[in-house]
DOROVEX-188276 format. One record per residue: residue number from 1; x, y, z of N, C-alpha, C in turn; residue in one letter. Coordinates in steps of 0.05 Angstrom, whole numbers, plus 5000, padded with zeros to 4 digits. Layout:
N
(site NUM (X Y Z) (X Y Z) (X Y Z) "A")
...
# end
This chain:
332
(site 1 (1857 8168 1448) (1849 8163 1424) (1848 8191 1407) "M")
(site 2 (1857 8185 1380) (1859 8210 1363) (1829 8218 1354) "A")
(site 3 (1827 8244 1351) (1801 8253 1339) (1797 8243 1312) "R")
(site 4 (1771 8242 1302) (1768 8230 1276) (1771 8255 1257) "P")
(site 5 (1777 8247 1232) (1782 8269 1212) (1754 8285 1206) "S")
(site 6 (1731 8270 1207) (1706 8280 1204) (1684 8265 1217) "A")
(site 7 (1658 8273 1217) (1638 8255 1227) (1615 8254 1206) "L")
(site 8 (1604 8226 1207) (1576 8227 1196) (1557 8233 1214) "L")
(site 9 (1545 8257 1215) (1527 8265 1235) (1498 8254 1231) "R")
(site 10 (1493 8232 1242) (1469 8216 1237) (1445 8229 1251) "A")
(site 11 (1452 8243 1271) (1427 8258 1289) (1439 8263 1317) "G")
(site 12 (1420 8278 1332) (1427 8288 1360) (1402 8289 1373) "F")
(site 13 (1385 8265 1376) (1358 8266 1385) (1354 8273 1413) "P")
(site 14 (1330 8285 1420) (1324 8287 1449) (1320 8258 1461) "Y")
(site 15 (1329 8257 1486) (1331 8232 1499) (1313 8230 1523) "Y")
(site 16 (1312 8246 1543) (1294 8245 1566) (1297 8272 1583) "M")
(site 17 (1279 8273 1601) (1277 8297 1618) (1278 8285 1647) "T")
(site 18 (1292 8300 1663) (1293 8294 1693) (1288 8318 1710) "L")
(site 19 (1275 8314 1733) (1267 8337 1753) (1245 8352 1743) "G")
(site 20 (1235 8369 1762) (1211 8388 1762) (1217 8411 1779) "M")
(site 21 (1196 8430 1778) (1199 8455 1793) (1202 8448 1824) "R")
(site 22 (1190 8431 1836) (1188 8427 1863) (1212 8410 1873) "R")
(site 23 (1228 8401 1854) (1255 8386 1861) (1277 8399 1851) "V")
(site 24 (1279 8405 1824) (1302 8418 1814) (1299 8448 1807) "T")
(site 25 (1288 8463 1827) (1282 8490 1823) (1305 8507 1812) "S")
(site 26 (1300 8518 1790) (1320 8537 1776) (1348 8521 1776) "N")
(site 27 (1348 8499 1762) (1369 8482 1755) (1394 8500 1743) "A")
(site 28 (1418 8499 1752) (1439 8514 1743) (1461 8495 1726) "V")
(site 29 (1470 8477 1743) (1491 8458 1733) (1488 8432 1743) "D")
(site 30 (1500 8413 1733) (1500 8382 1739) (1527 8371 1739) "I")
(site 31 (1530 8351 1756) (1555 8336 1759) (1547 8307 1762) "A")
(site 32 (1565 8290 1751) (1557 8260 1751) (1574 8244 1774) "F")
(site 33 (1558 8229 1791) (1572 8212 1810) (1568 8184 1802) "G")
(site 34 (1573 8167 1823) (1573 8138 1818) (1545 8127 1823) "K")
(site 35 (1541 8101 1815) (1515 8087 1816) (1491 8106 1809) "E")
(site 36 (1497 8119 1786) (1474 8135 1771) (1469 8160 1788) "D")
(site 37 (1482 8169 1807) (1474 8193 1823) (1481 8219 1805) "R")
(site 38 (1465 8240 1807) (1471 8264 1793) (1466 8286 1813) "L")
(site 39 (1485 8304 1814) (1484 8327 1830) (1475 8354 1816) "Y")
(site 40 (1456 8369 1825) (1446 8388 1810) (1443 8412 1828) "I")
(site 41 (1455 8435 1819) (1454 8461 1834) (1425 8472 1827) "I")
(site 42 (1414 8478 1851) (1386 8492 1848) (1390 8519 1859) "C")
(site 43 (1381 8543 1846) (1386 8567 1854) (1360 8582 1851) "R")
(site 44 (1339 8574 1866) (1312 8586 1862) (1298 8592 1887) "G")
(site 45 (1271 8593 1885) (1255 8600 1907) (1254 8580 1929) "G")
(site 46 (1261 8555 1924) (1261 8535 1944) (1287 8534 1959) "L")
(site 47 (1306 8550 1949) (1332 8550 1964) (1356 8546 1948) "G")
(site 48 (1377 8552 1958) (1405 8548 1947) (1415 8523 1956) "M")
(site 49 (1418 8501 1943) (1426 8476 1949) (1435 8459 1923) "E")
(site 50 (1447 8434 1932) (1450 8413 1914) (1429 8394 1915) "I")
(site 51 (1415 8388 1894) (1397 8365 1894) (1408 8338 1881) "R")
(site 52 (1403 8315 1895) (1416 8293 1884) (1390 8278 1873) "T")
(site 53 (1395 8267 1848) (1373 8252 1834) (1386 8228 1823) "L")
(site 54 (1373 8206 1815) (1384 8187 1800) (1368 8184 1772) "N")
(site 55 (1377 8163 1756) (1367 8162 1730) (1335 8155 1728) "W")
(site 56 (1328 8142 1750) (1298 8138 1754) (1282 8161 1763) "A")
(site 57 (1295 8185 1766) (1283 8209 1771) (1273 8210 1800) "D")
(site 58 (1287 8193 1818) (1283 8195 1846) (1296 8217 1861) "D")
(site 59 (1283 8229 1878) (1294 8251 1895) (1311 8238 1917) "N")
(site 60 (1337 8239 1917) (1354 8226 1939) (1363 8247 1959) "L")
(site 61 (1352 8272 1959) (1361 8288 1982) (1377 8313 1972) "G")
(site 62 (1386 8330 1991) (1401 8352 1986) (1429 8353 2001) "T")
(site 63 (1445 8371 1988) (1471 8376 2000) (1474 8406 2002) "I")
(site 64 (1483 8415 2024) (1493 8444 2026) (1471 8462 2033) "G")
(site 65 (1446 8454 2040) (1424 8470 2046) (1430 8490 2067) "T")
(site 66 (1425 8518 2060) (1433 8538 2080) (1461 8547 2082) "G")
(site 67 (1480 8534 2063) (1507 8540 2062) (1515 8560 2044) "K")
(site 68 (1501 8560 2020) (1507 8576 1998) (1491 8603 1996) "F")
(site 69 (1505 8623 1983) (1490 8648 1976) (1485 8653 1946) "Q")
(site 70 (1504 8641 1929) (1497 8641 1901) (1516 8623 1887) "W")
(site 71 (1509 8595 1890) (1525 8576 1878) (1523 8576 1848) "P")
(site 72 (1544 8570 1836) (1548 8573 1806) (1553 8550 1792) "S")
(site 73 (1574 8533 1802) (1583 8509 1787) (1589 8485 1803) "S")
(site 74 (1584 8461 1793) (1588 8440 1810) (1604 8416 1796) "V")
(site 75 (1625 8405 1810) (1640 8381 1797) (1639 8359 1818) "L")
(site 76 (1642 8334 1806) (1646 8310 1823) (1670 8296 1813) "C")
(site 77 (1690 8291 1835) (1713 8277 1828) (1711 8247 1826) "D")
(site 78 (1733 8234 1824) (1736 8205 1824) (1728 8192 1849) "S")
(site 79 (1731 8208 1872) (1726 8197 1897) (1694 8204 1909) "D")
(site 80 (1681 8215 1886) (1656 8226 1889) (1651 8247 1911) "E")
(site 81 (1673 8264 1914) (1670 8288 1929) (1660 8312 1910) "N")
(site 82 (1642 8327 1921) (1625 8348 1906) (1637 8376 1912) "V")
(site 83 (1645 8387 1892) (1658 8416 1892) (1636 8436 1881) "Y")
(site 84 (1631 8458 1895) (1612 8479 1887) (1627 8507 1892) "V")
(site 85 (1627 8520 1868) (1637 8549 1870) (1611 8565 1879) "S")
(site 86 (1619 8587 1895) (1598 8606 1904) (1606 8635 1895) "D")
(site 87 (1594 8644 1879) (1602 8672 1874) (1599 8693 1895) "E")
(site 88 (1582 8692 1910) (1577 8712 1932) (1597 8708 1957) "A")
(site 89 (1602 8684 1962) (1620 8675 1982) (1651 8678 1974) "H")
(site 90 (1654 8678 1948) (1682 8675 1938) (1697 8651 1947) "N")
(site 91 (1684 8629 1947) (1695 8605 1960) (1689 8583 1938) "K")
(site 92 (1702 8560 1943) (1694 8533 1930) (1691 8517 1955) "V")
(site 93 (1666 8504 1960) (1660 8485 1981) (1662 8456 1971) "F")
(site 94 (1671 8440 1987) (1674 8410 1981) (1660 8394 2003) "V")
(site 95 (1644 8375 1991) (1626 8357 2007) (1633 8329 1998) "F")
(site 96 (1630 8311 2015) (1629 8283 2008) (1602 8274 1995) "N")
(site 97 (1599 8251 1988) (1574 8242 1975) (1549 8240 1997) "K")
(site 98 (1555 8239 2019) (1536 8239 2043) (1528 8268 2050) "D")
(site 99 (1539 8288 2035) (1531 8316 2044) (1547 8330 2065) "G")
(site 100 (1566 8316 2077) (1583 8327 2098) (1605 8348 2085) "E")
(site 101 (1606 8371 2093) (1624 8389 2085) (1653 8380 2095) "E")
(site 102 (1673 8377 2078) (1699 8366 2085) (1719 8388 2080) "I")
(site 103 (1713 8409 2064) (1734 8430 2059) (1721 8455 2047) "D")
(site 104 (1736 8477 2048) (1727 8499 2034) (1753 8514 2031) "S")
(site 105 (1754 8534 2008) (1778 8549 2004) (1770 8573 1985) "W")
(site 106 (1786 8594 1987) (1781 8619 1972) (1775 8642 1990) "G")
(site 107 (1783 8664 1982) (1778 8690 1995) (1777 8711 1973) "T")
(site 108 (1762 8735 1978) (1757 8753 1958) (1783 8768 1954) "Q")
(site 109 (1791 8777 1930) (1814 8791 1921) (1822 8788 1892) "G")
(site 110 (1844 8798 1886) (1853 8795 1857) (1882 8783 1855) "S")
(site 111 (1892 8773 1878) (1920 8761 1877) (1918 8734 1870) "G")
(site 112 (1940 8722 1868) (1941 8692 1862) (1925 8676 1886) "D")
(site 113 (1908 8658 1877) (1893 8643 1895) (1869 8656 1907) "G")
(site 114 (1862 8682 1897) (1840 8698 1909) (1817 8699 1885) "E")
(site 115 (1796 8704 1892) (1771 8706 1872) (1758 8733 1875) "F")
(site 116 (1744 8739 1853) (1723 8759 1853) (1700 8747 1835) "D")
(site 117 (1682 8732 1847) (1661 8718 1835) (1669 8697 1818) "R")
(site 118 (1677 8673 1831) (1683 8650 1817) (1660 8636 1805) "P")
(site 119 (1662 8627 1780) (1638 8616 1766) (1643 8590 1757) "T")
(site 120 (1645 8582 1730) (1649 8557 1720) (1673 8544 1728) "G")
(site 121 (1671 8515 1730) (1691 8498 1738) (1692 8473 1719) "M")
(site 122 (1715 8464 1714) (1720 8438 1700) (1745 8427 1710) "S")
(site 123 (1746 8401 1709) (1770 8386 1714) (1789 8382 1688) "F")
(site 124 (1817 8384 1691) (1835 8374 1672) (1838 8343 1676) "D")
(site 125 (1857 8333 1662) (1860 8303 1662) (1871 8296 1687) "E")
(site 126 (1885 8312 1704) (1896 8305 1730) (1877 8312 1754) "N")
(site 127 (1853 8321 1746) (1833 8329 1766) (1838 8356 1780) "E")
(site 128 (1857 8372 1768) (1860 8399 1778) (1834 8414 1767) "N")
(site 129 (1829 8436 1781) (1802 8453 1776) (1810 8477 1759) "I")
(site 130 (1798 8478 1737) (1802 8501 1719) (1775 8521 1724) "V")
(site 131 (1779 8542 1731) (1758 8558 1746) (1758 8588 1732) "L")
(site 132 (1735 8598 1726) (1732 8622 1716) (1732 8643 1739) "S")
(site 133 (1746 8664 1741) (1747 8682 1761) (1734 8708 1749) "D")
(site 134 (1708 8710 1747) (1695 8729 1727) (1702 8755 1733) "A")
(site 135 (1701 8769 1756) (1704 8797 1757) (1734 8805 1757) "Q")
(site 136 (1755 8785 1758) (1780 8791 1757) (1789 8783 1726) "N")
(site 137 (1769 8775 1709) (1775 8772 1679) (1797 8752 1676) "N")
(site 138 (1799 8731 1689) (1819 8713 1685) (1807 8682 1691) "R")
(site 139 (1826 8665 1686) (1820 8636 1690) (1843 8625 1711) "V")
(site 140 (1835 8611 1729) (1855 8600 1747) (1853 8570 1749) "Q")
(site 141 (1875 8560 1758) (1875 8531 1760) (1886 8524 1788) "K")
(site 142 (1871 8505 1800) (1877 8495 1827) (1880 8465 1829) "Y")
(site 143 (1894 8457 1849) (1893 8426 1858) (1869 8423 1874) "A")
(site 144 (1859 8400 1877) (1833 8393 1890) (1833 8403 1920) "R")
(site 145 (1857 8407 1932) (1857 8416 1959) (1858 8446 1962) "D")
(site 146 (1856 8458 1939) (1855 8489 1938) (1882 8502 1933) "G")
(site 147 (1903 8486 1931) (1929 8499 1925) (1930 8512 1896) "T")
(site 148 (1938 8534 1898) (1937 8552 1872) (1960 8542 1855) "F")
(site 149 (1954 8537 1828) (1973 8528 1807) (1982 8549 1790) "I")
(site 150 (1961 8561 1776) (1970 8579 1754) (1945 8595 1750) "S")
(site 151 (1950 8619 1733) (1927 8635 1721) (1934 8648 1695) "Q")
(site 152 (1912 8657 1677) (1919 8671 1653) (1894 8689 1650) "F")
(site 153 (1896 8705 1634) (1875 8726 1624) (1878 8752 1634) "G")
(site 154 (1868 8772 1620) (1865 8802 1626) (1843 8814 1615) "E")
(site 155 (1832 8837 1626) (1810 8849 1614) (1813 8861 1586) "F")
(site 156 (1794 8857 1569) (1794 8867 1544) (1778 8853 1523) "G")
(site 157 (1776 8860 1498) (1763 8845 1475) (1780 8835 1455) "D")
(site 158 (1806 8837 1457) (1826 8826 1440) (1830 8797 1442) "G")
(site 159 (1841 8783 1422) (1849 8756 1423) (1864 8751 1450) "D")
(site 160 (1854 8729 1463) (1862 8725 1490) (1856 8739 1515) "G")
(site 161 (1842 8762 1509) (1831 8778 1531) (1803 8769 1540) "Q")
(site 162 (1795 8776 1562) (1768 8766 1573) (1750 8791 1586) "L")
(site 163 (1724 8787 1584) (1709 8804 1598) (1687 8789 1610) "N")
(site 164 (1689 8782 1634) (1672 8768 1652) (1671 8738 1641) "M")
(site 165 (1692 8723 1640) (1690 8696 1633) (1673 8678 1652) "P")
(site 166 (1657 8662 1640) (1641 8643 1655) (1646 8614 1658) "W")
(site 167 (1638 8599 1637) (1641 8571 1638) (1672 8564 1628) "G")
(site 168 (1681 8541 1636) (1705 8529 1624) (1701 8501 1618) "T")
(site 169 (1719 8491 1599) (1719 8463 1595) (1749 8457 1585) "A")
(site 170 (1755 8431 1591) (1782 8421 1584) (1782 8398 1563) "V")
(site 171 (1794 8398 1541) (1793 8374 1525) (1813 8353 1533) "D")
(site 172 (1811 8333 1518) (1833 8307 1523) (1860 8318 1517) "E")
(site 173 (1864 8339 1502) (1891 8349 1495) (1901 8369 1516) "E")
(site 174 (1886 8374 1535) (1892 8395 1555) (1886 8424 1547) "G")
(site 175 (1873 8431 1522) (1867 8455 1517) (1844 8465 1532) "D")
(site 176 (1841 8490 1538) (1820 8499 1552) (1802 8519 1539) "I")
(site 177 (1777 8516 1542) (1756 8532 1528) (1742 8550 1550) "Y")
(site 178 (1739 8574 1542) (1726 8594 1560) (1703 8607 1548) "V")
(site 179 (1681 8609 1557) (1658 8626 1552) (1662 8655 1563) "S")
(site 180 (1666 8671 1541) (1673 8701 1545) (1648 8715 1546) "D")
(site 181 (1638 8721 1570) (1607 8728 1573) (1602 8754 1559) "W")
(site 182 (1616 8774 1565) (1609 8802 1555) (1620 8805 1527) "R")
(site 183 (1638 8789 1517) (1648 8791 1491) (1633 8774 1473) "N")
(site 184 (1613 8759 1481) (1595 8742 1465) (1612 8725 1447) "D")
(site 185 (1630 8707 1458) (1646 8691 1444) (1658 8671 1463) "R")
(site 186 (1666 8647 1450) (1683 8628 1466) (1714 8630 1454) "V")
(site 187 (1731 8625 1472) (1760 8627 1466) (1771 8600 1472) "Q")
(site 188 (1792 8590 1458) (1806 8568 1463) (1834 8571 1468) "K")
(site 189 (1846 8561 1488) (1875 8568 1497) (1889 8542 1501) "F")
(site 190 (1915 8542 1500) (1931 8520 1509) (1927 8517 1539) "T")
(site 191 (1939 8497 1551) (1941 8490 1580) (1953 8513 1596) "A")
(site 192 (1971 8528 1581) (1988 8547 1593) (1976 8577 1589) "D")
(site 193 (1951 8578 1574) (1939 8602 1571) (1944 8617 1546) "G")
(site 194 (1957 8604 1529) (1963 8617 1502) (1938 8615 1482) "E")
(site 195 (1930 8637 1470) (1907 8639 1453) (1911 8619 1428) "F")
(site 196 (1888 8605 1421) (1889 8590 1398) (1868 8597 1378) "I")
(site 197 (1843 8598 1388) (1822 8611 1367) (1799 8620 1382) "M")
(site 198 (1778 8630 1369) (1754 8642 1381) (1731 8634 1362) "K")
(site 199 (1708 8631 1372) (1685 8627 1357) (1663 8644 1366) "L")
(site 200 (1644 8650 1352) (1620 8666 1357) (1623 8693 1357) "G")
(site 201 (1597 8708 1353) (1600 8737 1356) (1572 8746 1364) "N")
(site 202 (1567 8771 1369) (1542 8781 1382) (1519 8777 1362) "S")
(site 203 (1499 8768 1373) (1471 8765 1356) (1456 8740 1364) "G")
(site 204 (1434 8735 1347) (1418 8713 1352) (1417 8695 1328) "S")
(site 205 (1431 8699 1308) (1430 8683 1282) (1445 8658 1287) "G")
(site 206 (1449 8641 1265) (1465 8616 1267) (1495 8620 1274) "P")
(site 207 (1502 8609 1298) (1530 8611 1303) (1535 8636 1317) "G")
(site 208 (1516 8651 1326) (1521 8676 1341) (1510 8676 1369) "M")
(site 209 (1522 8688 1388) (1519 8685 1415) (1508 8711 1430) "L")
(site 210 (1496 8707 1449) (1482 8729 1467) (1487 8722 1497) "N")
(site 211 (1509 8732 1506) (1516 8725 1534) (1522 8694 1538) "R")
(site 212 (1541 8684 1526) (1546 8651 1531) (1554 8646 1558) "P")
(site 213 (1546 8626 1571) (1554 8618 1596) (1567 8593 1598) "T")
(site 214 (1554 8567 1599) (1572 8543 1600) (1582 8535 1571) "G")
(site 215 (1604 8520 1575) (1616 8509 1550) (1627 8481 1556) "V")
(site 216 (1624 8461 1537) (1635 8435 1542) (1647 8426 1513) "A")
(site 217 (1663 8407 1515) (1676 8392 1492) (1678 8365 1492) "V")
(site 218 (1671 8351 1473) (1672 8321 1471) (1697 8309 1460) "D")
(site 219 (1698 8284 1460) (1723 8269 1446) (1727 8273 1418) "S")
(site 220 (1704 8279 1405) (1707 8286 1376) (1715 8314 1370) "D")
(site 221 (1720 8330 1390) (1727 8358 1388) (1704 8376 1384) "G")
(site 222 (1680 8367 1383) (1655 8386 1383) (1652 8402 1406) "D")
(site 223 (1646 8428 1402) (1644 8448 1424) (1613 8454 1428) "I")
(site 224 (1605 8455 1452) (1577 8458 1460) (1577 8484 1479) "Y")
(site 225 (1559 8504 1469) (1559 8529 1484) (1530 8533 1493) "V")
(site 226 (1528 8542 1520) (1502 8550 1530) (1496 8578 1520) "A")
(site 227 (1480 8582 1502) (1474 8612 1493) (1452 8625 1509) "D")
(site 228 (1459 8631 1534) (1439 8638 1551) (1420 8659 1544) "W")
(site 229 (1428 8680 1530) (1411 8703 1521) (1393 8694 1500) "G")
(site 230 (1401 8672 1483) (1383 8666 1461) (1366 8638 1470) "N")
(site 231 (1366 8631 1494) (1352 8606 1503) (1358 8581 1485) "D")
(site 232 (1383 8576 1481) (1391 8553 1465) (1417 8543 1472) "R")
(site 233 (1425 8520 1462) (1452 8510 1461) (1463 8507 1433) "I")
(site 234 (1484 8517 1427) (1496 8516 1400) (1521 8496 1402) "L")
(site 235 (1521 8481 1377) (1541 8460 1374) (1561 8471 1350) "L")
(site 236 (1589 8472 1355) (1608 8478 1336) (1625 8455 1333) "F")
(site 237 (1640 8452 1309) (1657 8430 1308) (1687 8440 1316) "D")
(site 238 (1705 8421 1316) (1731 8427 1327) (1745 8452 1313) "Q")
(site 239 (1737 8457 1289) (1749 8482 1276) (1734 8508 1283) "T")
(site 240 (1714 8507 1298) (1697 8530 1306) (1674 8534 1287) "G")
(site 241 (1671 8517 1267) (1649 8518 1247) (1620 8512 1261) "R")
(site 242 (1602 8531 1256) (1576 8523 1269) (1561 8502 1256) "Y")
(site 243 (1551 8481 1270) (1536 8457 1262) (1507 8460 1266) "V")
(site 244 (1498 8464 1291) (1466 8463 1296) (1461 8475 1322) "E")
(site 245 (1436 8479 1329) (1426 8492 1352) (1406 8471 1366) "Q")
(site 246 (1402 8473 1389) (1383 8457 1406) (1367 8478 1423) "F")
(site 247 (1342 8476 1417) (1321 8499 1430) (1303 8486 1450) "I")
(site 248 (1305 8459 1453) (1287 8445 1476) (1266 8429 1462) "G")
(site 249 (1263 8404 1474) (1243 8386 1464) (1230 8371 1485) "D")
(site 250 (1230 8384 1512) (1226 8365 1533) (1198 8356 1535) "A")
(site 251 (1194 8332 1545) (1169 8321 1554) (1167 8319 1584) "D")
(site 252 (1147 8309 1596) (1143 8312 1627) (1165 8286 1638) "L")
(site 253 (1178 8294 1655) (1196 8276 1669) (1178 8256 1691) "S")
(site 254 (1190 8235 1697) (1172 8217 1715) (1160 8231 1739) "R")
(site 255 (1177 8247 1751) (1169 8261 1775) (1146 8280 1770) "S")
(site 256 (1150 8296 1747) (1131 8314 1738) (1102 8304 1733) "A")
(site 257 (1106 8279 1722) (1077 8266 1715) (1065 8256 1741) "Q")
(site 258 (1079 8247 1759) (1066 8238 1786) (1053 8261 1798) "Q")
(site 259 (1068 8286 1801) (1057 8309 1813) (1032 8318 1799) "Y")
(site 260 (1032 8317 1772) (1007 8330 1759) (0985 8310 1761) "I")
(site 261 (0991 8285 1760) (0967 8267 1761) (0953 8270 1791) "L")
(site 262 (0968 8280 1810) (0960 8281 1836) (0946 8309 1841) "A")
(site 263 (0942 8325 1819) (0931 8352 1822) (0911 8359 1799) "N")
(site 264 (0886 8354 1802) (0864 8355 1783) (0865 8385 1768) "P")
(site 265 (0870 8406 1785) (0871 8433 1771) (0893 8434 1752) "A")
(site 266 (0917 8425 1762) (0940 8425 1742) (0936 8408 1718) "T")
(site 267 (0922 8385 1723) (0917 8369 1701) (0898 8381 1680) "L")
(site 268 (0878 8395 1687) (0860 8410 1671) (0875 8432 1656) "R")
(site 269 (0891 8448 1669) (0906 8469 1658) (0924 8459 1637) "L")
(site 270 (0937 8435 1641) (0957 8426 1622) (0939 8413 1597) "R")
(site 271 (0917 8402 1604) (0899 8392 1582) (0889 8415 1564) "E")
(site 272 (0887 8439 1574) (0876 8462 1559) (0899 8476 1545) "M")
(site 273 (0923 8471 1551) (0948 8491 1546) (0958 8485 1515) "A")
(site 274 (0971 8505 1505) (0987 8502 1481) (1015 8490 1490) "D")
(site 275 (1021 8466 1484) (1044 8452 1497) (1070 8461 1482) "L")
(site 276 (1069 8473 1462) (1094 8477 1445) (1112 8494 1461) "E")
(site 277 (1106 8516 1475) (1125 8530 1491) (1137 8515 1514) "P")
(site 278 (1121 8496 1524) (1130 8482 1547) (1154 8463 1543) "T")
(site 279 (1161 8458 1516) (1180 8441 1509) (1209 8457 1509) "K")
(site 280 (1208 8482 1506) (1231 8498 1500) (1251 8505 1523) "R")
(site 281 (1274 8508 1516) (1297 8516 1537) (1289 8546 1543) "L")
(site 282 (1295 8550 1569) (1291 8578 1580) (1317 8585 1596) "R")
(site 283 (1335 8602 1584) (1357 8613 1598) (1376 8589 1609) "A")
(site 284 (1386 8571 1592) (1402 8551 1601) (1429 8564 1609) "P")
(site 285 (1441 8554 1629) (1465 8566 1640) (1489 8549 1637) "I")
(site 286 (1485 8525 1639) (1509 8503 1634) (1501 8484 1615) "Y")
(site 287 (1520 8470 1604) (1517 8446 1587) (1540 8425 1594) "V")
(site 288 (1532 8401 1600) (1551 8380 1609) (1547 8357 1594) "R")
(site 289 (1571 8340 1588) (1570 8315 1573) (1577 8294 1587) "L")
(site 290 (1569 8268 1586) (1579 8247 1600) (1594 8227 1579) "D")
(site 291 (1603 8204 1589) (1620 8187 1571) (1603 8171 1552) "D")
(site 292 (1578 8171 1554) (1557 8157 1536) (1547 8174 1514) "E")
(site 293 (1561 8196 1508) (1551 8211 1486) (1526 8230 1490) "G")
(site 294 (1519 8233 1519) (1495 8245 1523) (1502 8273 1532) "R")
(site 295 (1484 8293 1525) (1485 8322 1530) (1462 8328 1551) "M")
(site 296 (1476 8340 1574) (1455 8349 1594) (1454 8377 1595) "F")
(site 297 (1427 8388 1593) (1422 8417 1594) (1406 8426 1619) "V")
(site 298 (1418 8437 1642) (1402 8444 1661) (1384 8469 1650) "P")
(site 299 (1360 8465 1650) (1340 8482 1638) (1328 8502 1660) "D")
(site 300 (1344 8523 1664) (1344 8540 1691) (1314 8552 1692) "F")
(site 301 (1301 8561 1670) (1277 8574 1673) (1253 8554 1673) "G")
(site 302 (1258 8529 1669) (1236 8511 1668) (1242 8488 1689) "S")
(site 303 (1264 8491 1705) (1266 8478 1730) (1270 8446 1724) "H")
(site 304 (1286 8440 1705) (1290 8412 1698) (1316 8405 1681) "R")
(site 305 (1322 8382 1676) (1347 8376 1660) (1337 8362 1635) "I")
(site 306 (1342 8375 1611) (1337 8363 1584) (1362 8348 1575) "Q")
(site 307 (1360 8324 1565) (1381 8307 1558) (1377 8297 1529) "I")
(site 308 (1399 8298 1515) (1400 8293 1484) (1423 8271 1482) "Y")
(site 309 (1421 8255 1462) (1443 8235 1459) (1454 8234 1429) "K")
(site 310 (1480 8239 1426) (1493 8243 1401) (1494 8217 1387) "K")
(site 311 (1488 8219 1360) (1492 8196 1342) (1510 8206 1317) "N")
(site 312 (1534 8198 1318) (1556 8206 1300) (1574 8184 1295) "A")
(site 313 (1581 8181 1271) (1600 8158 1264) (1626 8172 1256) "I")
(site 314 (1650 8164 1268) (1676 8179 1262) (1683 8165 1236) "P")
(site 315 (1698 8183 1221) (1708 8183 1193) (1738 8185 1194) "L")
(site 316 (1754 8168 1179) (1780 8172 1175) (1785 8189 1148) "S")
(site 317 (1808 8200 1146) (1814 8217 1123) (1808 8203 1097) "E")
(site 318 (1813 8177 1095) (1811 8164 1069) (1779 8155 1065) "D")
(site 319 (1762 8162 1080) (1734 8155 1078) (1716 8178 1069) "Q")
(site 320 (1731 8202 1066) (1715 8226 1060) (1731 8244 1039) "I")
(site 321 (1718 8256 1023) (1733 8274 1005) (1743 8297 1019) "N")
(site 322 (1763 8310 1007) (1774 8336 1019) (1753 8356 1021) "P")
(site 323 (1760 8377 1038) (1740 8397 1043) (1735 8413 1017) "T")
(site 324 (1709 8418 1013) (1700 8432 0988) (1701 8462 0992) "L")
(site 325 (1706 8479 0971) (1708 8506 0972) (1679 8518 0976) "R")
(site 326 (1661 8507 0962) (1634 8519 0961) (1615 8494 0969) "N")
(site 327 (1613 8486 0994) (1597 8465 0998) (1568 8468 0997) "P")
(site 328 (1552 8449 0984) (1523 8449 0985) (1516 8420 0990) "I")
(site 329 (1498 8417 1011) (1489 8389 1017) (1464 8384 1002) "L")
(site 330 (1466 8361 0986) (1448 8351 0969) (1444 8320 0974) "F")
(site 331 (1424 8310 0960) (1423 8281 0961) (1431 8269 0935) "T")
(site 332 (1450 8248 0937) (1458 8236 0914) (1442 8212 0907) "T")
# end
C-alpha cells in the first residue's frame, strides 16, 4: 500500500497502561506474540528476564530467567519464537513461546558475524534480523538461524557514519532507520546501507534529541524516536519534520490497582501524593508499534508499558493544498 500524500492528524491519545514494578521491573523492550501475548524485557532488581503478559494484564510467566546478563532487545517471529539480544554475552538467544531455549548465536569480535554489544533488533519483510552492533559502530543483518548476510556503517559523525548505534527499524519499502546514540540523531539508509537522510540534533527543544535509543516507523512513514535522555518519545513525519512529543499520561494498570488495594500503607501514600509526576515517562529505551495503530512505550524508570493509539486520516494529493512556504495553523 502506498503512503498517503499527507495526514489529517486528528489526535494520538493515551490508550492504557500494562504492568507494574513487581511484574515488569525496568521494562526495556516489547514484542508481540499470538493470542494477545506480549513479551517484555525486564532489566531490573527482580532479575534479567522476559516477562509474558496479555491484554488483561495477567502475568503469564517468564522466559530466560538466569540466562541473561544484559538483555537489550526482543523480537517475536511468525512462528512465535522469541529472539533476545544480550549486550554482555554478545549473543542472540532464541526461545519458543513455552520458554525453551532452541538456539543461540554470536561471539565477541569485529569481523563479519561477530558482535561488540549488540543492542536493537528489528525484522525486515523477510524476517531477517537487522541489528545494531553498538561498539563496532555498524548495523548487521542476519537470517533467523544466525547466518550472517551483510553489514554497513563506520565510526564518525558524518552522513552515514555512526557512533554507538542503538535501535533499528525497517519500513515497508525496506529502508533502515538507526538511532545514532552518541551523535544525537536518527539516520535513514537504504536496505544496502546507503545514506538517505538524518533527523534530530543535540538538545532538549522541539525535535532535538538527547541520547536517542529505540526507533520505529509506521505505514504512513511516521518516525518515532525514544528520546531517552529527555524522558519522552518524539514523532517526525516521513520527511523528518518534527510533529509532536509524548511525555507520559499513565494511569494505574489493572495489576497495579490490585496490588495497591491490598496494601493500606501504599493506598494512603498514593492518596496523599501529587499524582502529576507519576504519569510521566522516565528514561524510555524503546518504542514499538503494532498493526492496530497503537504505540507501545516500555517506561523503564516506572516499570510499566504506556500505550497510545494513533488517530489520523490519510489524504491524497488532490485533497490538500500544496506545501506552504510560511505555514501558520489557524482556524478557518
